[in-house]
C-alpha positions, 0 to 999 in steps of 0.5 A, a space after each residue: 521461489 520465495 518472495 523474500 528471495 526476490 524483494 530485498 531492502 530497496 535503495 534509498 530514493 527520492 519520494 514518488 509524488 502521488 498524482 494528487 500532489 499539488 505543486 506547493 503543499 504549504 507545509 511539510 508532509 506528515 510522516 505516515 506508514 502503511 503495511 503492504 502485506 503479501 498473503 502467501 499460499 497457493 495463490 498469493 495476494 495483497 491485503 487491502 481494506 475498505 475504510 468506513 464511510 463515516 471517517 472524516 478523511 478518506 471515507 470509504 476508500 481502499 487502502 493498506 492498513 496504516 496511518 500517521 507515524 506517532 512520536 512513540 513509534 520506533 520508525 515506519 515499521 513500528 507504526 505500520 504494525 501498530 496501525 495494522 493491529 488497531 485496524 484489523 487485529 493483525 498480530 505483529 508476530 504473524 508478520 515478516 517484514 521484508 523492507 520498504 518501498 519508496 515513499 509516496 507523497 500525497 496531495 492531502 499532505 502525507 509522506 507515506 512509507 510503504 512497509 513491505 511484509 508477508 503473511 501466512 495464509 488463513 489468518 483471522 482478522 478482527 476489524 475495527 468497526 470505527 475504521 474498517 468496513 471490509 478486508 479483501 485480497 487482490 490476487 498477485 496474478 493481477 498485481 503482476 499483470 502489466 496490463 492490469 492497472 490503467 490511467 484515468 483522468 478527472 477534472 477537479 477544481 479546474 485542474 486535470 488529474 491523472 491517477 492509477 486505477 486497478 481492476 476489481 469487481 467490487 472495489 475502486 482502487 485508486 490514488 495513493 494505494 493504486 500508486 503504491 501497488 504499481 510500484 510494488 508490481 514494478 519492483 517485483 517484475 524487476 527482481 524476477 527478471 534479475 533473478 531469472 537472469 542470474 539463474 
């Protein structure tokens, strides 16, 4: 069964508020887009990056390729593909865009549109030394395991914050990235159940 047969263009929905969202941002969230890329092959996986430690924002964090949507971008898809090319040298011609997941609003003031796509296996990437320290893949079997992600709580600025964390032997996957992975996993499991119910 191909992933494209399971995941279709999702319905328009209200944004999912990330765990870091405060009640009042004080301004409209900045539009941004990330490429949620599933690498196909015998053991499918999700492509993730580790940001460099010297960045002024989100330094050292695990993320999807992506960033702000510029005025010149023709929508979130174009922005996600442009950012992926800039950050990891991903050729847009290698990407099959499937649709969008639901927007995710963060406490840092961004409204992120996750653009779901698939990639062929064994691509060669060219990392931007300014933005990306490493690239790695989270196995799809981990993503689809409902027991894999866990909720974690931390006391920050006098407030308790709950957030998702995904298991990985080397990287701490949390925040908006973890939340989008939870949404992807829920969507895929839902579509698999629907597909098996119809079959």
